[in-house]
C-alpha positions in Angstrom: -97.8 14.4 249.4 -99.4 17.2 251.4 -102.7 16.5 249.7 -102.4 12.8 250.6 -101.5 13.7 254.2 -104.5 16.0 254.6 -106.7 13.3 253.2 -105.3 10.8 255.8 -105.7 13.3 258.6 -109.2 14.7 257.9 -111.2 12.4 255.4 -109.8 8.9 255.7 -111.7 6.1 257.4 -111.5 2.3 256.9 -115.2 1.9 256.5 -115.3 4.3 253.5 -112.2 2.8 252.0 -113.6 -0.7 252.3 -116.9 0.4 250.7 -114.9 2.0 247.9 -112.9 -1.2 247.3 -116.2 -3.1 247.2 -117.6 -0.7 244.6 -114.5 -1.4 242.4 -114.9 -5.2 242.8 -118.6 -4.9 242.0 -117.7 -2.9 238.9 -115.4 -5.6 237.7 -118.0 -8.2 238.3 -120.6 -6.1 236.4 -118.4 -5.8 233.3 -117.4 -9.5 233.4 -120.9 -10.9 233.9 -123.8 -8.5 233.9 -122.9 -6.2 231.0 -121.7 -9.0 228.8 -124.7 -11.1 229.7 -127.2 -8.3 228.9 -125.7 -7.7 225.5 -125.6 -11.4 224.6 -129.1 -11.8 226.0 -130.4 -9.1 223.7 -128.3 -10.5 220.8 -129.9 -14.0 221.0 -133.4 -12.5 221.1 -133.1 -10.2 218.0 -135.4 -11.6 215.3 -133.8 -13.2 212.3 -135.0 -10.5 210.0 -133.2 -7.9 212.1 -129.9 -9.8 212.5 -128.0 -7.2 210.5 -128.5 -4.9 213.5 -126.6 -7.2 215.8 -123.4 -5.5 214.7 -124.9 -2.2 215.8 -125.5 -3.6 219.2 -122.2 -5.4 219.6 -120.2 -2.3 218.5 -121.1 -0.7 221.9 -120.4 -3.8 224.1 -116.8 -2.9 224.9 -117.5 0.8 225.3 -120.3 0.0 227.8 -117.9 -2.2 229.8 -115.3 0.6 229.9 -117.9 3.2 231.0 -119.2 0.9 233.8 -115.7 0.3 235.1 -114.8 4.0 235.2 -118.2 4.9 236.6 -117.5 2.5 239.4 -114.0 3.9 239.9 -115.3 7.5 240.1 -118.0 6.5 242.5 -115.4 4.7 244.6 -113.3 7.9 244.9 -116.4 9.8 246.1 -117.2 7.1 248.6 -113.6 7.1 249.9 -113.8 10.9 250.4 -110.8 11.4 248.1 -109.3 14.9 247.9 -111.4 17.3 245.9 -108.6 18.0 243.4 -108.3 14.3 242.7 -112.0 13.9 242.2 -112.1 16.9 239.9 -109.3 15.4 237.8 -110.9 12.0 237.8 -114.2 13.5 236.7 -112.4 15.2 233.8 -110.8 11.9 232.8 -114.2 10.2 233.2 -115.8 12.6 230.7 -112.9 12.0 228.2 -113.4 8.2 228.7 -117.1 8.6 228.0 -116.5 10.6 224.8 -113.8 8.2 223.7 -116.1 5.2 224.4 -118.9 6.6 222.3 -116.5 7.5 219.6 -115.0 4.0 219.7 -118.4 2.5 219.4 -119.3 4.6 216.4 -115.9 3.9 214.9 -116.5 0.1 215.2 -120.0 0.5 213.9 -118.7 2.2 210.8 -116.9 -1.1 210.1 -120.3 -2.8 209.9 -121.8 -0.1 207.8 -121.7 -2.2 204.6 -123.8 -5.0 206.2 -126.4 -2.6 207.7 -126.8 -0.5 204.5 -127.0 -3.7 202.4 -129.9 -4.8 204.7 -131.6 -1.5 204.4 -131.1 -1.6 200.6 -132.9 -4.9 200.4 -135.8 -3.5 202.4 -136.3 -0.5 200.1 -135.3 -2.4 196.9 -132.2 -0.3 196.3 -128.8 -1.7 195.3 -125.8 -0.6 197.4 -122.6 -0.1 195.4 -120.2 -2.7 196.8 -117.1 -0.7 195.8 -118.2 2.6 197.3 -119.1 1.2 200.7 -115.6 0.1 201.9 -114.2 3.5 200.8 -117.1 5.4 202.5 -116.7 3.3 205.6 -113.0 4.4 206.0 -113.9 8.0 205.4 -116.6 7.9 208.1 -114.2 6.2 210.5 -111.7 8.9 209.9 -114.4 11.6 210.6 -115.5 9.9 213.8 -111.9 9.6 215.0 -111.2 13.3 214.2 -114.4 14.5 216.0 -113.7 12.3 219.0 -110.2 13.7 219.4 -111.5 17.2 218.8 -114.2 16.9 221.5 -111.7 15.4 224.1 -109.2 18.2 223.4 -111.9 20.9 223.7 -113.1 19.3 227.0 -109.6 19.7 228.4 -109.6 23.4 227.4 -107.1 23.0 224.6 -107.4 25.5 221.8 -108.5 23.2 218.9 -108.2 26.0 216.3 -104.6 26.5 217.2 -103.9 22.8 217.0 -105.6 22.5 213.6 -103.7 25.5 212.4 -100.5 23.8 213.4 -101.6 20.6 211.8 -102.5 22.5 208.6 -98.9 23.7 208.3 -97.6 20.3 209.1 -100.0 18.8 206.6 -98.9 21.1 203.9 -95.3 20.1 204.5 -96.2 16.4 204.5 -98.3 16.8 201.4 -95.4 18.3 199.6 -93.3 15.3 200.5 -96.1 12.7 200.0 -97.1 12.9 196.4 -97.7 9.2 196.0 -100.3 8.8 198.8 -102.2 11.8 197.4 -102.1 10.3 194.0 -103.4 7.0 195.4 -106.2 8.7 197.2 -107.3 10.5 194.0 -106.9 7.2 192.1 -109.2 5.6 194.6 -111.8 8.4 194.2 -111.6 7.9 190.4 -112.2 4.2 190.7 -115.2 4.5 193.0 -116.8 7.3 190.8 -116.2 5.7 187.4 -117.0 2.2 188.8 -115.0 0.0 186.4 -115.6 -2.9 188.7 -117.4 -4.0 191.9 -116.1 -5.9 194.8 -116.1 -9.6 193.8 -115.6 -8.9 190.1 -113.1 -10.7 188.0 -110.8 -8.0 186.6 -107.6 -8.0 184.6 -105.1 -5.2 184.0 -101.4 -5.0 183.0 -100.6 -5.2 186.7 -102.8 -7.9 188.0 -105.6 -10.4 187.2 -108.0 -11.8 189.8 -111.0 -11.1 192.0 -111.3 -7.6 193.5 -111.6 -8.0 197.3 -111.4 -4.5 198.7 -110.4 -0.9 198.1 -108.7 1.4 200.6 -107.5 5.0 200.5 -104.1 3.8 199.2 -104.7 0.6 197.3 -107.0 -2.0 195.8 -106.7 -5.6 197.0 -107.0 -8.3 194.3 -107.0 -12.1 194.9 -105.3 -13.9 192.1 -106.4 -17.3 190.9 -103.5 -19.0 192.6 -104.7 -17.6 195.9 -102.1 -14.8 196.3 -103.4 -11.4 197.5 -101.9 -8.6 195.4 -102.0 -5.0 196.6 -102.1 -2.6 193.7 -101.7 1.2 194.3 -104.9 3.0 193.3 -102.8 5.5 191.2 -101.4 2.6 189.1 -104.8 0.8 188.7 -106.7 4.0 187.8 -104.3 4.8 185.0 -104.4 1.3 183.4 -106.9 -0.3 181.0 -109.1 -2.6 183.1 -110.9 -5.6 181.6 -113.9 -6.6 183.7 -114.6 -10.2 182.7 -117.6 -10.4 185.2 -119.5 -7.8 183.1 -119.2 -9.8 179.9 -122.0 -12.1 178.9 -119.7 -14.3 176.9 -116.0 -14.7 176.4 -114.4 -16.1 173.2 -112.7 -19.4 173.7 -110.1 -20.1 171.0 -108.0 -23.3 171.0 -105.3 -23.9 168.4 -103.8 -27.2 167.4 -101.2 -28.0 164.8 -101.9 -31.2 163.0 -99.4 -33.4 161.2 -99.0 -32.2 157.6 -99.7 -35.7 156.3 -103.2 -35.8 157.8 -105.9 -36.7 155.3 -108.5 -34.2 154.4 -111.4 -36.6 155.1 -110.1 -37.3 158.6 -109.8 -33.5 159.3 -113.3 -32.9 158.0 -114.7 -35.7 160.3 -112.8 -34.4 163.3 -114.1 -30.8 162.7 -117.7 -32.1 162.5 -117.2 -34.0 165.8 -115.6 -31.0 167.5 -118.4 -28.7 166.5 -121.0 -31.3 167.6 -119.2 -31.6 171.0 -119.1 -27.9 171.5 -122.8 -27.4 170.5 -123.9 -30.0 173.0 -122.0 -28.3 175.8 -124.4 -25.8 177.6 -121.4 -23.8 178.9 -121.3 -22.2 175.5 -123.7 -19.8 173.8 -125.8 -21.4 171.0 -124.7 -21.1 167.4 -121.2 -19.8 168.3 -119.3 -23.0 167.9 -116.9 -23.4 165.0 -114.0 -25.8 164.0 -111.9 -25.2 161.0 -108.5 -25.3 159.4 -107.2 -21.7 159.6 -104.0 -22.1 157.5 -101.3 -24.6 156.5 -97.8 -23.8 157.7 -94.5 -25.5 157.9 -95.6 -26.6 161.4 -98.6 -28.4 160.0 -102.4 -27.7 159.5 -103.5 -25.0 161.9 -106.7 -26.5 163.4 -108.8 -24.0 165.4 -111.9 -24.5 167.6 -113.9 -21.4 168.6 -116.9 -20.9 170.9 -118.4 -18.2 173.1 -118.2 -19.2 176.7 -121.1 -18.0 179.0 -119.7 -15.8 181.8 -122.1 -16.9 184.5 -121.4 -16.1 188.2 -120.2 -19.6 188.9 -118.4 -20.1 185.5 -115.0 -21.8 185.6 -113.1 -20.4 182.7 -109.8 -22.1 183.3 -111.4 -25.5 184.1 -113.6 -25.3 181.0 -110.6 -24.5 178.7 -108.7 -27.4 180.1 -111.7 -29.7 179.8 -112.3 -28.8 176.1 -108.6 -29.2 175.3 -108.7 -32.8 176.5 -112.0 -33.5 174.7 -110.6 -32.2 171.4 -107.4 -34.2 171.8 -109.5 -37.4 172.3 -111.5 -36.6 169.2 -108.3 -36.2 167.2 -107.0 -39.5 168.6 -110.3 -41.2 167.6 -109.6 -40.2 164.0 -106.0 -41.2 164.2 -104.9 -37.6 163.7 -101.4 -36.9 165.1 -100.3 -33.5 166.3 -97.4 -31.9 164.4 -93.9 -33.0 165.5 -92.4 -30.6 168.0 -95.8 -29.3 169.1 -96.0 -30.2 172.8 -99.4 -28.8 173.7 -102.3 -26.9 172.0 -102.5 -23.2 172.4 -105.6 -21.3 173.6 -106.9 -18.0 175.0 
């Protein structure tokens, strides 16, 4: 209160206070209109071939607005002839805000690193690993955050070495109690180094089957074919056999039907020929891999099998193709008056 009283007695005047308030209002107007307008003006004029760099620009829009606001506030304090101690404290806070704003901009920019590096990779004809990038992005974000906090603490005169020493002891205790997170981190490192799959690949393991969407320090995100998002711990996935269907050129399609035991041989032979012809004419299957035959005769009936190598193209629909071929074979059997064995509700396939 004495500091405030001295300011009222020796430094206060209405003209300076009014000018200080005007500076604060102008600062608000600048961040609401001018700063935002400048960034969006530049964004709209970036050539299409450099549009990947828009994320770099926009990462610093909010930090720039914060810096302008606090710059105006600090200038207002000087204009109002605020007490020296208050100005000194405000200057210290302003430096911390400046460091934080730059760090926040870099942190946000790391989130767009995948897009920027993919653009650079196209320019130099170098493929960027899609599974490494999300993991690398999070590591860089952590490094930026740690450096930002360290610089702010150092600027306030806090002994960073002592803080880190204390954090080291705490970290040791935490690590002793947090075995699973460490295993998941190591599992993530194993996945990105061994590269059993890429982001966007169709994978299958004992735990999950679907499209790999993302990998974090702790887990891998897989989108199943019914739309559910499954989060699998990296430690679990790295210790399981992983089938990467996206890296297969072809996948064996096998459909099994049980025909009525009284079916005539000539009818089965004609049906097998028609099934093979149908599969051979379908460009979803590799050439000369189609086959239809009687595998065995059981108490359930004649075991009729149709086999072909399905082409694993990027837009291939495995489930849809299997269902389509099932129906086509059922129609062919019906055309030859072949009945399915009694008690067999539906054909089997894999």
